[in-house]
C-alpha positions, 0 to 999 in steps of 0.5 A: 907082652904076648897077646892073648888067642883071642886077641891074636884071632882078632888081629887076623880076622881083621887082617883078611877083613882089610884084605878081602876088602880091598880085593873086592874093591880091586875086582868090582874096579876091574869089572867096571873097567871091562863091563859097561852100560852102553855099546860102542857098536850098534846094528849096522845100517840096513843093506841095499839092493845095490850092496847085493850087486856089488857082492854077487859080482864079486862072487863071480869073479872069485868063484873058486871053482873057477881057479886053478890050485896055487894060483896067485890072485888077488881082491880088493874089497871095500870097507863097506862091503867087508862090514856087511860079510863080516856082520853075516857071520857075526849075526849068526855065530856071536849074536853080536854086531861088528864094526870095522874100519880101515885106513892106510897100513891099519884096520880097526874092529870092534864088538859089542856083546850083550850080557845078562841082566848084573849090577855091573854093566850089560855090554862087554865092548871089544876093540882090536887094531891090526897092522900090515906086514909083509905077510899077515897082519899082526896085532898091535892094539887090544882093548877089553871095555876101558881096559887095555891089554897086551897086543900078544893076547891077540892071536891066542884069543882069536883063536879061543874064539874060533874054537868057542864059535865053530869057526876054527877050521874057517881061520885054519882055512884062511891062515893056508889060503892068504898070503898078504892082506894090505889097508888102504883108506876105506878098502882092503887088498887080499892076495890068496893062493887057493889049494886043491883041496880049498872047495871041499874045505869051504864046503865041510866048513859050510856043512859040518857033520851035525848039520849034515845029519839034520839035512838028511833027515829033511830030505828023507822027508821031502822023498816021502812027500814027493812020492804022494799023488800030486794034482796036474797044477802043482803041490802048495807049499803049504801041504808039505810046511806042515810035515816038515815042521812036525818033523822039526817039533819032534826032532826039538824035544828033549833038549834038540836045537829047535832053531837048527832043525828050522834051519835045516828044514827051511833050507832042504825045502829051498834048495829042493824047490829050486831044482838044486839038489843037496848033493850040489854043494854036499858031497855026502848027500849024493849018495841019499835017496833023491826025492822025486820032482814036483812042482810047489806052488803058492797063490797059485804060482810057482814062482812065488815059493822060490821068493817065499823060500829064499827070503826065508833061508837067507833070514834063518841064517842069521841076517833079515836085512841081508835077505830083505835086500836080496829080495828087492835087489831081485825086483830092481834087476828084473825092472831092467830088463827081465820080468819087471818090477813085482810088489807081489814077489816082494809080499813073497820075500817079506813073509819068508823073511818073517818066517825065517826070523821066527824060526830061530827067534821063537823056533819052538813056537813057530814049530808049534803053530805049523806042524798042525797044518796051515793054509796059505792064507797063514804063510802068504799075504793077499797080494793079487792086487799089487802092482807088478811086471813094472819096467823100471822107468814105469815103477820109477814114474808111479812109485819114484823108485825104491826109498821114495815116498810111494814106494814106502808106502807100498812097503808099508802095506805090504808090512801090514799085511804080513804082520797080520798073517795067522802063522808068522804073528 
């Protein structure tokens, strides 16, 4: 017997509904296998001064300006150093922590991306395993949450991720330079050959065109500020912070990237205070108008702005633990034959780090606070009473050394003072 049109409609609707429910259930199960409630990677441990010392030694030993084009060279990196360096990049470009583990012949990289609120899962956990070959490593396994993926997807996904995060040029340069990678227990050996265009490509990757335009704007502002009359004792950094961040506020209006503007303002100021031209790492800047040299001060000293600005520049670039460790490394190094360990300088380091953190975490609020003008007491805590110029034996006798209770108590007091600064709350 032929079915009536109404019966056929309800039968088809039933099948469609059943299919839709099955599809929705499958999609839900798939999403639950990919998205998870907890991250597999947490933020890395605090960077230590010894980490900075090793990285600086490696950078000096393998400075591309010293290597001849076409010369085969090699470097051995520890698992901890690699983990620290890749997290510096990941914090800025991905906003996510990474974890690297190395074993003979194989490396495993994990990442945890925090997602917006949703009913399925707040974390996207990724894991990739690569194995060494006679040349470059190859993907051996991929996992998205608890869902395994074909290893053949590794390279296409890597290129897509690099494009999405602005790292395509870096990836291409690595492919041109690297010759072989060997994985060992907690370390990696890399063989590479630099080309004649490697250094210019590194500089171009560090400062993309949009960033160059921003830096030009703040360089031009420094030209104007440096042309103003200055007292014999120098110019307080606080006098220049307001005009620089007023420019950042103006350029951020109408949908501009406030964090990027803050970063450019801090970098330009940092290089200027250190007597370095933007042209020293950005060839295009050599033709820009150059600001007249002036002596910047903070709390009556000309070394304090350097500590403050360098720490701010490091923090604004994506890693406040790294910037804190750089400041600590400098003080430990000074205690071994330089000017001595200084809690005064460390206070400037911590205040600058706080400035850099706010510049990217609350960029518009910081612009509003600084653009109207600030006093030195808004930027730098009182530090004249803090111990300084201590040789290493005296520092250890009085405070036990880095990480000891006496040192920790002084650091807590410095952080309390920094936390009370009006412009950096």
